[in-house]
Every structure is written in C-alpha cells, then in structure tokens.
BAVO-112204 format. One line per 2 residues: number of its first residue (from 1); their letters; for each residue x, y, z of C-alpha. Coordinates in nm, 2 decimals, always signed. Example, Ala and Ser with C-alpha at 12.3 -4.5 7.8 and 13.67 -1.06 7.14 Angstrom:
REM residues 2
1 = AS = +1.23,-0.45,+0.78; +1.37,-0.11,+0.71
END
This chain:
REM residues 322
1 = MK = +6.51,-8.71,-1.56; +6.86,-8.74,-1.41
3 = RE = +7.08,-8.44,-1.38; +7.36,-8.60,-1.59
5 = VR = +7.12,-8.61,-1.89; +7.23,-8.32,-2.12
7 = VV = +6.95,-8.17,-2.33; +7.01,-7.89,-2.58
9 = VV = +6.71,-7.67,-2.65; +6.74,-7.48,-2.97
11 = GA = +6.54,-7.15,-2.97; +6.47,-6.89,-2.69
13 = GV = +6.12,-6.78,-2.78; +5.84,-6.86,-2.54
15 = AG = +5.83,-7.23,-2.66; +6.20,-7.28,-2.61
17 = LT = +6.23,-7.10,-2.28; +5.92,-7.27,-2.14
19 = TA = +6.05,-7.61,-2.25; +6.39,-7.54,-2.10
21 = VV = +6.24,-7.45,-1.77; +6.02,-7.76,-1.76
23 = LA = +6.32,-7.99,-1.84; +6.56,-7.82,-1.60
25 = EV = +6.31,-7.83,-1.31; +6.27,-8.21,-1.35
27 = GA = +6.65,-8.26,-1.33; +6.79,-8.24,-1.68
29 = LV = +7.11,-8.05,-1.75; +6.97,-7.80,-2.00
31 = HV = +7.16,-7.58,-2.24; +6.97,-7.33,-2.46
33 = IA = +7.12,-7.22,-2.79; +6.96,-6.93,-2.98
35 = EQ = +7.06,-6.64,-3.20; +6.82,-6.41,-3.02
37 = VP = +6.76,-6.42,-2.65; +6.47,-6.39,-2.59
39 = GV = +6.32,-6.44,-2.94; +6.19,-6.13,-3.11
41 = TS = +5.86,-6.28,-3.23; +5.77,-6.38,-2.87
43 = LA = +5.87,-6.04,-2.75; +5.63,-5.89,-3.00
45 = AG = +5.32,-6.09,-2.88; +5.03,-5.90,-2.72
47 = AM = +4.96,-6.14,-2.55; +4.62,-6.28,-2.45
49 = WG = +4.56,-6.65,-2.38; +4.34,-6.79,-2.65
51 = PY = +4.39,-7.09,-2.89; +4.33,-6.90,-3.22
53 = LV = +4.34,-7.07,-3.56; +4.56,-7.37,-3.47
55 = EP = +4.53,-7.74,-3.52; +4.49,-8.03,-3.43
57 = KD = +4.20,-7.93,-3.22; +4.20,-8.22,-2.97
59 = KV = +4.57,-8.16,-2.88; +4.54,-7.78,-2.89
61 = DQ = +4.26,-7.80,-2.64; +4.47,-8.01,-2.41
63 = WG = +4.78,-7.80,-2.45; +4.59,-7.48,-2.41
65 = QR = +4.40,-7.58,-2.10; +4.72,-7.70,-1.93
67 = SL = +4.88,-7.36,-2.01; +4.57,-7.18,-1.88
69 = EI = +4.60,-7.36,-1.55; +4.96,-7.26,-1.51
71 = FR = +4.91,-6.90,-1.62; +4.64,-6.86,-1.36
73 = RL = +4.89,-6.97,-1.09; +5.15,-6.74,-1.23
75 = AE = +4.91,-6.45,-1.21; +4.93,-6.46,-0.83
77 = DP = +5.29,-6.32,-0.86; +5.30,-5.97,-1.02
79 = ST = +5.67,-6.02,-1.11; +5.58,-6.28,-1.38
81 = GV = +5.41,-6.02,-1.60; +5.09,-6.24,-1.60
83 = RL = +4.76,-6.09,-1.49; +4.40,-6.21,-1.50
85 = TS = +4.21,-5.93,-1.68; +3.85,-5.88,-1.78
87 = GI = +3.75,-5.76,-2.12; +3.54,-5.80,-2.43
89 = EA = +3.57,-5.99,-2.76; +3.33,-5.84,-3.01
91 = SR = +3.21,-5.91,-3.36; +3.05,-5.69,-3.63
93 = TA = +2.86,-5.99,-3.77; +2.70,-6.15,-3.46
95 = EA = +2.94,-6.45,-3.47; +2.89,-6.72,-3.20
97 = PP = +3.16,-6.70,-2.92; +3.46,-6.93,-2.96
99 = EW = +3.41,-7.25,-2.77; +3.72,-7.19,-2.55
101 = AT = +3.58,-6.85,-2.43; +3.26,-7.00,-2.30
103 = TL = +3.45,-7.19,-2.03; +3.63,-6.88,-1.89
105 = PG = +3.54,-6.71,-1.56; +3.29,-6.43,-1.59
107 = FR = +3.18,-6.54,-1.94; +2.85,-6.37,-2.05
109 = PC = +2.71,-6.20,-2.36; +2.74,-5.83,-2.37
111 = EP = +2.45,-5.59,-2.34; +2.41,-5.37,-2.65
113 = AE = +2.51,-5.07,-2.45; +2.85,-5.23,-2.38
115 = LP = +2.95,-5.26,-2.74; +3.12,-4.99,-2.95
117 = AG = +2.94,-4.85,-3.25; +2.93,-5.09,-3.54
119 = FS = +2.95,-5.41,-3.34; +2.65,-5.64,-3.32
121 = AG = +2.76,-5.90,-3.06; +3.02,-5.94,-2.79
123 = YR = +3.12,-6.15,-2.50; +3.28,-6.06,-2.17
125 = FT = +3.52,-6.29,-1.99; +3.84,-6.29,-1.77
127 = VP = +4.16,-6.43,-1.92; +4.53,-6.42,-1.86
129 = LI = +4.71,-6.12,-2.02; +5.09,-6.16,-2.05
131 = DM = +5.33,-5.87,-2.07; +5.59,-6.05,-2.28
133 = PT = +5.91,-5.86,-2.20; +5.85,-5.90,-1.83
135 = YL = +5.73,-6.26,-1.87; +6.03,-6.38,-2.09
137 = AY = +6.27,-6.22,-1.84; +6.09,-6.42,-1.57
139 = LL = +6.14,-6.74,-1.76; +6.51,-6.67,-1.80
141 = RR = +6.55,-6.61,-1.43; +6.36,-6.93,-1.36
143 = LD = +6.58,-7.12,-1.60; +6.89,-6.98,-1.44
145 = AA = +6.77,-7.08,-1.09; +6.71,-7.43,-1.21
147 = GG = +7.07,-7.46,-1.34; +7.01,-7.40,-1.71
149 = TV = +7.25,-7.22,-1.93; +7.21,-7.00,-2.24
151 = ER = +7.44,-6.95,-2.54; +7.38,-6.69,-2.81
153 = RR = +7.48,-6.85,-3.13; +7.33,-6.90,-3.48
155 = LV = +7.31,-7.26,-3.60; +7.33,-7.37,-3.96
157 = SL = +7.19,-7.71,-3.88; +7.05,-7.89,-3.58
159 = AD = +7.36,-8.11,-3.58; +7.56,-7.80,-3.48
161 = AG = +7.38,-7.80,-3.15; +7.58,-8.11,-3.03
163 = PA = +7.73,-8.29,-2.87; +7.40,-8.39,-2.72
165 = AL = +7.20,-8.71,-2.72; +6.88,-8.52,-2.68
167 = IV = +6.78,-8.20,-2.87; +6.46,-8.01,-2.85
169 = NC = +6.39,-7.80,-3.16; +6.19,-7.49,-3.06
171 = TG = +6.32,-7.27,-3.35; +5.99,-7.15,-3.47
173 = LG = +6.03,-7.01,-3.82; +6.39,-7.12,-3.82
175 = AQ = +6.27,-7.48,-3.86; +6.21,-7.39,-4.23
177 = EL = +6.58,-7.43,-4.29; +6.71,-7.63,-3.99
179 = VP = +6.47,-7.93,-4.03; +6.40,-7.84,-4.31
181 = DH = +6.02,-7.80,-4.30; +5.88,-7.64,-4.61
183 = DL = +5.53,-7.66,-4.48; +5.61,-7.38,-4.24
185 = RP = +5.54,-7.02,-4.34; +5.55,-6.68,-4.17
187 = IR = +5.25,-6.46,-4.08; +5.39,-6.12,-4.01
189 = GQ = +5.24,-5.94,-3.71; +5.29,-5.58,-3.60
191 = HV = +5.19,-5.42,-3.27; +5.22,-5.06,-3.15
193 = VV = +5.30,-4.99,-2.78; +5.16,-4.67,-2.64
195 = TN = +5.13,-4.50,-2.30; +4.82,-4.61,-2.11
197 = PG = +4.55,-4.34,-2.09; +4.37,-4.53,-1.81
199 = LT = +4.26,-4.86,-1.96; +4.22,-5.15,-1.73
201 = EF = +4.03,-5.39,-1.96; +4.12,-5.56,-2.29
203 = FS = +3.93,-5.54,-2.62; +3.95,-5.78,-2.91
205 = ED = +3.76,-5.80,-3.23; +3.68,-6.13,-3.39
207 = TG = +3.82,-6.04,-3.74; +3.83,-6.40,-3.87
209 = LS = +4.09,-6.44,-4.14; +4.14,-6.07,-4.21
211 = QD = +4.49,-5.94,-4.22; +4.38,-5.63,-4.03
213 = LL = +4.33,-5.71,-3.66; +4.19,-5.49,-3.38
215 = CF = +4.28,-5.55,-3.02; +4.43,-5.36,-2.73
217 = YP = +4.58,-5.51,-2.42; +4.67,-5.29,-2.11
219 = HG = +4.98,-5.37,-1.92; +5.01,-5.12,-1.64
221 = DT = +5.16,-4.81,-1.78; +5.15,-4.93,-2.14
223 = VV = +4.90,-5.06,-2.39; +4.98,-5.30,-2.67
225 = LG = +4.77,-5.22,-2.98; +4.72,-5.46,-3.27
227 = GT = +4.76,-5.56,-3.52; +4.83,-5.73,-3.85
229 = AL = +4.84,-6.08,-3.99; +5.01,-6.08,-4.33
231 = DG = +5.03,-6.44,-4.45; +5.36,-6.53,-4.62
233 = EG = +5.54,-6.22,-4.51; +5.84,-6.25,-4.27
235 = SL = +5.99,-5.90,-4.28; +6.04,-5.74,-3.94
237 = AP = +6.09,-5.38,-4.07; +5.83,-5.14,-3.92
239 = DE = +5.55,-5.04,-4.16; +5.44,-4.69,-4.08
241 = KA = +5.12,-4.72,-4.29; +5.02,-5.04,-4.10
243 = AA = +5.10,-4.87,-3.77; +4.88,-4.58,-3.86
245 = GI = +4.60,-4.82,-3.94; +4.64,-5.00,-3.61
247 = LA = +4.62,-4.67,-3.42; +4.31,-4.55,-3.61
249 = RC = +4.12,-4.88,-3.56; +4.19,-4.89,-3.19
251 = AE = +4.11,-4.52,-3.14; +3.78,-4.57,-3.31
253 = VE = +3.68,-4.82,-3.05; +3.86,-4.64,-2.75
255 = PR = +3.89,-4.27,-2.82; +4.13,-4.22,-2.53
257 = LA = +4.40,-4.40,-2.73; +4.40,-4.13,-3.00
259 = KA = +4.62,-3.90,-2.79; +4.84,-4.18,-2.64
261 = RV = +5.21,-4.14,-2.70; +5.37,-4.41,-2.92
263 = LE = +5.66,-4.58,-2.74; +5.77,-4.85,-2.98
265 = HR = +5.67,-5.08,-3.26; +5.70,-5.46,-3.21
267 = LG = +5.71,-5.70,-3.50; +5.73,-6.07,-3.53
269 = AR = +5.68,-6.35,-3.78; +5.43,-6.61,-3.65
271 = PT = +5.56,-6.96,-3.74; +5.26,-7.12,-3.90
273 = RA = +5.19,-7.46,-4.04; +4.88,-7.68,-4.09
275 = MV = +4.94,-7.86,-3.77; +5.15,-7.77,-3.46
277 = RV = +5.44,-8.01,-3.45; +5.53,-8.18,-3.12
279 = EA = +5.69,-8.51,-3.19; +6.01,-8.71,-3.16
281 = ER = +6.24,-8.85,-3.43; +6.58,-9.01,-3.43
283 = AE = +6.85,-8.85,-3.65; +7.09,-9.06,-3.85
285 = DG = +7.36,-9.03,-3.58; +7.13,-9.16,-3.32
287 = TV = +7.04,-8.82,-3.16; +6.68,-8.79,-3.05
289 = VV = +6.52,-8.47,-3.17; +6.19,-8.36,-3.02
291 = HN = +6.02,-8.09,-3.23; +5.81,-7.82,-3.07
293 = YG = +5.72,-7.55,-3.32; +5.46,-7.43,-3.57
295 = HG = +5.23,-7.27,-3.31; +5.13,-6.97,-3.53
297 = GA = +4.98,-6.70,-3.32; +4.91,-6.93,-3.02
299 = GV = +5.27,-6.99,-2.90; +5.21,-6.83,-2.56
301 = TL = +4.87,-7.00,-2.53; +5.01,-7.35,-2.59
303 = SW = +5.35,-7.30,-2.43; +5.32,-7.50,-2.11
305 = GC = +5.12,-7.78,-2.25; +5.35,-7.83,-2.54
307 = AE = +5.66,-7.80,-2.32; +5.54,-8.07,-2.09
309 = EA = +5.46,-8.30,-2.38; +5.81,-8.24,-2.52
311 = AS = +5.95,-8.34,-2.19; +5.73,-8.65,-2.18
313 = LL = +5.86,-8.75,-2.52; +6.22,-8.72,-2.40
315 = AA = +6.15,-8.91,-2.09; +5.98,-9.19,-2.29
317 = DR = +6.29,-9.22,-2.50; +6.52,-9.25,-2.20
319 = AD = +6.29,-9.51,-2.05; +6.30,-9.72,-2.37
321 = RP = +6.68,-9.73,-2.37; +6.84,-10.05,-2.23
END
C-alpha cells in the first residue's frame, strides 16, 4: 500500500493498534482516532492466548493461529510484554481439552497429583501470556516508528473520522452506536492485580458459561487474577464483592495468593456478538469502511490475524479501483 494512501483507524484497543501497525508497516499513512489511548478494555485483559467462545470457527482458527505465530516471535523480546509460559487448564467435570490446546507445545494430561482439590481433569501446555499495559505501550511505540499518528478524540459517527477514503472501524463496543450494530453487547470483566508471591505458571479453570471465572496469570512482579463474565453489563465501576470472590477462588487453588497485596482492579466490557465482524462496506459518500470488531474475550488472541485480514480487504479495494 502506497504511503500517500491515508487510512484512519478508529479505536486504540488491541484490535485498533494492531491493525494500525500492520497498515503503517506496509506503507499506508495511518492516523488513529480514539477517545481512550490505549483502550481500557484491552488494558484490563489477562491475557492468555486462547480462542474462547467466538465464531465463526473456521475463520477464528485461522486468525488465532496467525496471531499465535506472531506472539511466539514477539516472546523473544522481553520488552514486548509477551512470554511463553507453562501452566494448567483444569476442569471439575472431566471435560475434554479444547481442540486448540492439544496443538500447543508441551500439551499433556495432568497427573491427579498435579490438580488442586476438587478438580477431576486438567491439561498442561505452554502458551503466550501477554502483560497488556507493557504490550499496548509496545504497539504504540511500533506504530510511531512506522510513521503512524494518534489523536485522542471522541467520535459521534464514523463520518467524523474523515476526511479519509479508507476507514477501519476497531471501536469494539463503541460500534453499537457508531455503526450502529445492535447485535453487539457487553460482557463485563473484572480482574484483580496483586503482588506476585512467587508464581511462575498460569492456572485457568474451564468454567464454561459461568459468570464466575477462575484464572491467574503471572507477569513478573505481579499476578492478574480473574475473573467475571457478566453478560449484558457494561459498567466499569469496581465491584468489591466480585473482587473478593475472585481473590477467594484463586487463593483456594493457590494459597500463596491469600496474602498477596492488591495493587489495582482492572475492568473492561468485552465487545461480543454472534460472529466476529471483519468485512468491508462502502458508505454512501464512497468511503470504504473495513469493520474489525466483536471479538468478545478473544481480542488479543485474534488480533494479528484479524488485522492482516483487514489490511487485505483495504488492499483489495485499492486494487479494484481504476
């Protein structure tokens, strides 16, 4: 894509910043517009690679595998905030492992002695863990190095992002009003960040569709504890009762967490719809809009694959023009 091609990316969560980086590094003149830089929901993510509860499966598999490939490369540089980490996903009901987990390095069923009390099955594997504040700062540095610019501004419509012939809509939950997309809904998530009492491995429970999650992800001196998944709720006000529940669930599995000092609460509203939306359309004024949103709780997991597809859709539009 030629440098004189101006592309406005709306949104500065992990989807928006990754898409902006991809476009800037192939030569586009990229300008990001967002009210929050970086986006608070992305900042609140845990985050462990894993394509949870998102469709369509065939595309999600492609997007997720491409992102996994890139995260493995990024893990070679500590400044990115990405690390390959071993750990356990366990179940209290002897569920089969998720298909995506069986392909990961080091995958094997756990021995009974490896499982916490109350769990009947579990699987060990190695996967990218992403420290989101560090990682999003890395993406912003990379965007700047590629010549991209960032503007903090609230939009009342996608048309306000102009003048631009090409717009990428990575607004997450904001697409409810900006598109508008009434199929989009929030799923409120809450994490508690504590000092690390010495954990080096992650733990995650397969809780299915429960609104009470159990996971902890070590990131050096800190551990991110989770979590909640409250369908239809978008408030970002901390819930002390929910936080106490998160701490209790995690400490039951890992007693060392009981005395860890709470550093902060992180909250986000996962932008969820029946299908992740990555597609192009032409507005009435001729502007090409590529949508890249609706990733639910898998925004990090799908970020690079979806960003590259968005870039391909823009390139295809340019190629079709006389």
